[in-house]
N, C-alpha and C positions, 0 to 999 in steps of 0.2 A: 636521577630520574628526569630532571628538566631537559637534559640534553637528549635523552632517549625519546621523550615525547616530542621535542622539537624536531628531531631527525625524522621520526615517523610521520609527522604532519607535513614536513617539507617534501617528503617523498611523493605524497599524494598530489602535491601542487606542481611538482617539477618533472615527474617521470615522463610526461608527455608534453612538456611546455613547448617543445619545438613544433608541435602540431598547430599552435596558435596561428601561424602564418599561412596554414594550408587547411583551414577548417572546411569540412564538407558537410552540409546539412541538406539532405534531399527534401524537396517540397512534399507537402501532403498530397495524397492521391486526389485527382480532380473530382472524383465521385464521392468524396467524403461528405456525409450529411450529419454525422453525429454531433459535430461541433460547428454548426452553421454560422454562428456569429464570427465576425472577423477577429482573429486573435491578434494581439499586439505582437510586433516582430520579436522573436526570441532575443533575449538580452545579449547572448554571446555573438549574435550576428551584427551587432552595432559597434563599429570601431570605437566611437567615442565612449560608450559605456564599458566596453572591454578594457580600454586603457585606464579607466577610472577604477573599475572593480578589481581587476586582476592584481594590482599591487596590494590591495587590502588583504588578499589571501596570504601575503608574506608576513603580515603582522600578527603574530601568534597571540591570541587572547586566551590566557591560561584558564580563566573561568569558563569560557564558552567551550573549550576543547579539552576539558579535564575528563579523562576516562573514568567511568564509574560502573560498577556492577549493579545489576537490577536486584532490588531487595524482594525476594519471593516469600518472605515469612508470613505475610498476610494476604488473604484473598481480597481482591478489589470488589467493593460494593457498587462502584460506578466506573464504567469503562467508556471513554469517549474515543471516537475515531473519525477520520475524515480523509479527503483526498482532493486533488485538483486545486492547488493553491498557487496562483501566479504571483510571483514576487514583485512584479511591476504594477500590481493592483493593490488597493487599500487592504491592509491586514486587520480589518476591523472586527473580526469574529472571535478573537482570542479571549476577550473579556466575557463574551457570552458562554464560551466553553468553560472557562474557569468558574463562572457563577454556579455551575453544577457540582463543583468540588470533586472532579474525577480523581480517582486514585491512579489511573493509568490512561495514557493517550497512545493510540495506535495509528501510525501513518500507513495509509494504503496506497501511496504513490502519487506521482506528479506533485511533489512537495514544493518545488521551486521553479519548474519550467525553465531549466537552463538550456536545453536543446543545444548542447555543445560537445565538440570533440576535444576541447581544451580542458584538461584536468585541473589546471590552475584556476581557470574561470569557474569550473564546477565547485571546487573547494571554496572559492570566494563567495559564491552565492549561498552555499550551505552556511557559511560563517555569518553572512549578512542576516539570514533568517534567525539564527541562534542569538543574534544580538538585537533583534527586534524587541522593543521594550515589553509589549504585552505577551509575546511568546515566551520571553524570559520569565515572566511571572508565572506562566503555566508550568514551565520547566521546574520552577522552584517548589511547586506544590504537587506535581504529578510526575510519575515515571514515564519515560518516553521509549517506545519500541516501534518497529515498523519495517517497511520495505519500500524500495523505489518502484516507479513504473517508467514507461518509456521516456518521458520528458525529463526525468532525472538520470535514468540509466544511460541514455544516449540520445538517439534521434527518434522521431515519431515511429511507433510500431516496431521498433528494433527488437531483435532477439539474440539468439546464441551466436550469430555471426558478427556481432558488434566488436570491432577490433580492440577497443579500449575497455573491455568489460572488467578486467581485473582491477584496473586503477579506479574505475567508476564504483565498483563494489567497495573498495577501500575508503573512498571518499564518503560513501553512505555510512559505513560502519564508524568512521571517525565522527561524522555528524551526530550519530546516535550514541556516542560516548562508549562504544563497545570496547572493552579492554583488549589489549594486544594479545592476551593469552586465551581469549574466548575461542571455542571450537569453530565458530562461524568464520573466523579469520582464515582458516585452512580449507574450508569447503569450496566446492565448485559452484558457488552461489552464495547469496546472503541469507539463506533460509536458516531459521532457528526456532526454538521453542522454550517456553517458560512455564513452570508449574507454580502457582501461587497458593499459599495457605496450607492448611492441614486437613487431612481426612476427618470427617466425610464431606467437608465443604471446600474442597480444593477445586481450583479453576486452572485449566491448562490452555495456554495461548500458543497455537502452532502457526508460524508465519512462513508461507511459501514464497519462493522466488520463481515467478513465471516468465522471466526474461533471460536469465543467464544461459540456460540450456534449451530454450525454445526453438523449434524448427521453423523453417521458412513458411510465411503466409503466402498463399497462392492468390494473386489478384484475379478478380472476375472480369474478364475482358468484355463480357456482354453488358456490363454495367448494371445488371439486375441486382447485384449485391456488391459489397466492397471486396469480399474474399470468397473463394471457393473452399469447400471443405477439404482439408488435408487429411486423408484417411490413414496415412502411414505416419503422420507427424506426431511429435511428442512435445509436451510443455515443460517437463521437469528434468529429464535426464535420469538414467538408471540409479545413480548414486542418491539423488534426492528421493526417488520413489522408495528405495530401500530404507532410507532414513525415515520417511513419512510412515511407512508401514510399521516400523518399530515404534514410532511415537504414538500411533493410534492403538496398536495392539497392546502395548504395555502401559497405557495411560491409566493412572489410578484416580483421575479427577472425576467428579460427578457433573462437571460442566466443561465441555471442550469447545474452544472457539478456533475455527480454521480460517486463516486470513489469506485472501487472494486479492491481488491488485485488480484483477478483472473478474467479471461475473461468471459464476459457475452454472447456476440453474437457468437463468433467463437465456433463451436460445433462439428467439424469433427475430431479433434485430440483426442488422448486417455488419456490425462493427466488431471490435476485438472482444473475444469471449472464449471460454473453454470449448464452446460448440464449434469453433473453427477447426478443432481437432477432435472430431466426434468419438473416435475410438479411445482417445486419451481421456476425454470426459467420462466415457463409460467405464474406463478403468478406475478412475477416481471414485465414482459412485459405487462400483462393485467393491472397491477396497474398503469403503466406509461400511458397507453392509457386512462384508466378510469379517472385519475386525471388531465391529460393534462397539466403538467407544461410547461411553455413557453420555447421552444428551449432547450431541454435537450440533453446533450451528455454524454457518459460514457468514463472514462479513467480507464485503468487496467494495470497490470504488470505481473510478474511471469514467462514469457515464454522464456526468454533469447533471445529475438528477438523483432523486432518492426513491427507493421502492423496496418492498419486501416480497420475495418469491418463496413459494412453499411447494415441496414435492413429497409425496408418500412413496417410499421405496419398499418393495416387497422384501421382507426379511429384516427390515430395520424397525425396531419396536417404538419408534417415535417419528413424527414428521420432521423433515429436513428443511430448514429455513436458510435463505441467502438474503442477508440484510445489506442493501447497497446504500452508501452515502457518498455523494460526490458533488463537488461544486462549492468550495468554500469562498472563492472569489469571483466565480463566473458560472453561468449555466448555459444550457442549450436553448435554442429558440422554439423547437417543436414541443408541444405539450401533450401529444398523444403518441402511443407506440404499443404495438401488440405484445402481450405477454400473458399467455393463458395461465401461468403459474402465479401471477401477482395476487397478493393479499392486500386489500386496502387500496390506496391511491398511488399514482405516479406523481411525485412532487417535483415541480420544476421551479424551485426557489433556491437561493443560496442556503446551504445546510451543512450540518454535521450530525453524526449519529451518537446516540447514547445507549448503552446497555446497562440497565439497573438490575442487580441481582439480589434477591432475598431468598431465604431458605426455610423450608419446613423439614426439619431434621436433615436428611441427606438429599432431599429433592429440591432442585433450584426452581425458583419462579422468576422468569426473565421478562422484563419489559423492554421492548425495542422502541426508542423514541427518536423521531426526526425533529430536530430543532433548527430554527433559522435565526435571522438577525433579531437583536433584542431578546434573544433566548426564547423566541416564540415557539410553542409546541405545535408542530405541524401535523404530527400523526404519532399514535402510540398503539402498540400491539403487545399484549401480554400472553406468554406461553407458560403453562404449568406442566413441567415434565414429570 
């Protein structure tokens, strides 16, 4: 088994190692405003850091990279999640997360900000995070699932055309300790789902991959927005759509949590969102209405701020919420933004999200908490389904 694990790990690090000398990282669009503060140079673009970090990926840490199946026997009472965690910035929020005793942590992307085409470097940065002392403590007490976003998957705003996506997906699944025989290993993307606990208090977590099959974003040359709507474009690919319909239609959970690395409901900002593919967004909302999974909510990341959006969909017997938490190590500079669906405040502070679940028989009562440094409670919204 040791040799099998070692071989699998080295494949991720070496399959495209020759690309290290020819890395191409396109610059961010000049009209980008979502992330106005100057980001530190991506680690993979710095030769001296690359030389130091890449060899570390060759030293297999058996504890850090030991595959393990997710234990779904108990439904989590506390679910924590977050996104946008630059590895070259202080990792000081993990103790705050752990203080809430989460049963489950969900990554919603931008886990390490590798921004690299070198898969050995990517694997090395995932390894570096897994060996960060406070993150290791969280891993010891909470199960970890999740998905990448563009800065882990490949380059900024990259999608289905990214040439190293298969190897990038493998590095993510290795980082998440996904066993080699898990169905996600064979899919055209890293999407997966887990059902926790027993009826009638079962919770299902459905994790979408919004990168692997996403069509091209169309730049707005007028500079009025970052992108033009792609009316024919898709986010998921047909195989993932079919899988998602099956997961929703046949869910026997009384609380369903749909995980997207980018926002689904908020549609007025000019950055990455499901609204850049409006017919695709409509298809998702129609699918939710048509399949009527019990008590579904959405969680999302990417935006370097936190907010909760709410939509009432005709035909859905409960309000649909999109709880966004983003910016574990850094935040945006602007403190205002239009969102007619927002409930509560837009929070521009370093943050992570908490979902606390309690039950009245088969009915979940969900409290959505935005928490910051020193575990400060920044906002809480309770929904009784």
